[in-house]
N, C-alpha and C positions, 0 to 999 in steps of 0.2 A: 504494499499500499504506499510505502513511503517513496516509491520511484514515481508513482502515478501523480501523487501530490506534488512533487518535485517538478514533473514535466508540466503540470497545469500551472504552477506557479510561474515557470519560466515562460509559458506561452502568454500568460497574462502580463507578464512584464514586457514581452515584445510587442504586444498590442498596444500597451501604455506607451512605450516609447515611439511606435510608429504614429499614434494618434498625436502625441506631443510634436513630432517633427511637422506632421500636417498642419497644425495650429500655429507653429512657429517655423515657417519655410525659410530655408537658407538662400533660396533663389529670390530675387526681387521681381517685382511685377513686370519690370521692363524686359526680363530675362525669361518669364514664364512662358511655356508654349501656350498657344490658342487651343490647339486639338492635339489630341494623340491619335495615331493611326490604329486601326482595329488590329493590324497583323503584328503589331508591337514596334518598337524602334523608337528613334528619338522623335520627341514633339515637334511640331512646325508652328511657325507664327503665319498668321494670316497677312498679306501684304497689305499695307495701308495705303489707299488711293486718296491723292489730294483732289479737292474739287478745281478742274480746270476752269481758269477764268473765261467762261463764255461771254462773247459780245453780244449777248441777246438783249434787246431793249424791249421785247414784247412780253406782256405780262398776262396771264390767266386769271380771271377773277370769278370766282364760283359762289354760289349761295347768295346772290344779289337779292336784297328784299324788294318788295313790291314798293313802288314809288320812287326808287333810286334809279332813275333811268339816264339816257345820254346827257342831258343838260346838267342835271344833279351830279352825275359822276364826273364830267368834265370840270365843274366848279370845284369839287372836293379834291380831285387828283391834281389839279393845277398848282396847288400849294407845293408841290414837290418839284415840279419842273416843267418844261414845255412838253406838250402832248402832240404827238403828230397824228395819231389816228386812234379812233375809238370806236368800238362796235359791240353791240349787245345782241346775242342770238336771239330772234323771234320767230313765232310760228307764222309760217306763211299765210294761212287762212284767216286767222284772227287777229294776228299782229300782237300778240300778248307776249311778254318777256318769257324766255326759257331759263331765266335766273342764272345765266353766265355770260361772260363777255371777255373781250380782250382789249388791251390799251397798249399802244406802242409810244415810247417816250424818245426824245430826242437823243438822250444819252444812255448808255448801259449801265453806268454808275449809279444814275438816278433810278434806274428800273430795279437794281438790286437793292437799293436803299427802301424803295416802296415795298418790294416782295419781304424784305425782313421785318419791316416795321408794321405793315398792314396785315399780315398773314394772322389769322384768328382774331381779327378785330371785331369788336362786337358793336354792330350797326343796325338799328331798329330791330333789335332782339335777334339778329341773325349774325353767326359768325362768318366772316368773309374768309374765303380761301384764296390765297394769292400766291400763285407760283410763277417762276421765270419760265417761259418755253423756250427749249432748246433751238438754236437757229435752223437746223435741219427740219424742223417740224413746222417752220413758218412759211406757208406757201401763199400764192396769189389768191386762192379760194378762201383762205382765213378772212380775207379783207373784202370779200364780195359783198356789194351793197352797203359800204361804209359810209357814204355820204347820203344815202338814200333814206328819206324820212317816210315813215309809214303812214299812209293814209287809210284809216279804217274803211271797210266797205259798209256800203248802207244796205244792210240785209233786209230792211223793211221795204225799200224800193225794188230790191231784186225780187223778193216774195210776192210783192204786189204785181210786178211785171209777169212773174210765172203764173200767178193766179189768174190774171185777166187774159192771158193767152187763149185764142180761139183754137178748139181743136175741131178739124173738120174731118167727116168720114168718106 
């Protein structure tokens, strides 16, 4: 019985020493591996990628509240810098806002400042989502209808015309 107790005591001592080493590692956080491979072997660090300085001056703005349209948006974002183009996505049939849009600023630095400061900004009980759009995703279709003001259809007139139409047999 004495040998079993001695083995158990030695095993408990090893476990305690191992847990003490885990709690107080000799490796600093800078040298610690990010992951260990399943096959065994040395741990590897995940390479850190720096944000490349994109020269994009176009911003995506999402979750735009009702009533915050082109004129209001231009007046609000003019405080940051010169706006080249502004477009809010609208329904083709009704002309109502789809609650997202795009703004292009004169300089990319201003666009970055706006993206950083206005992301998750609370406006009329809505949290705005503001993101920089990568230059490769900015196409000419993005700005289709940018200077076109929506004139709502007179549905009463259209329905009246349809109702008064004479059908012949």
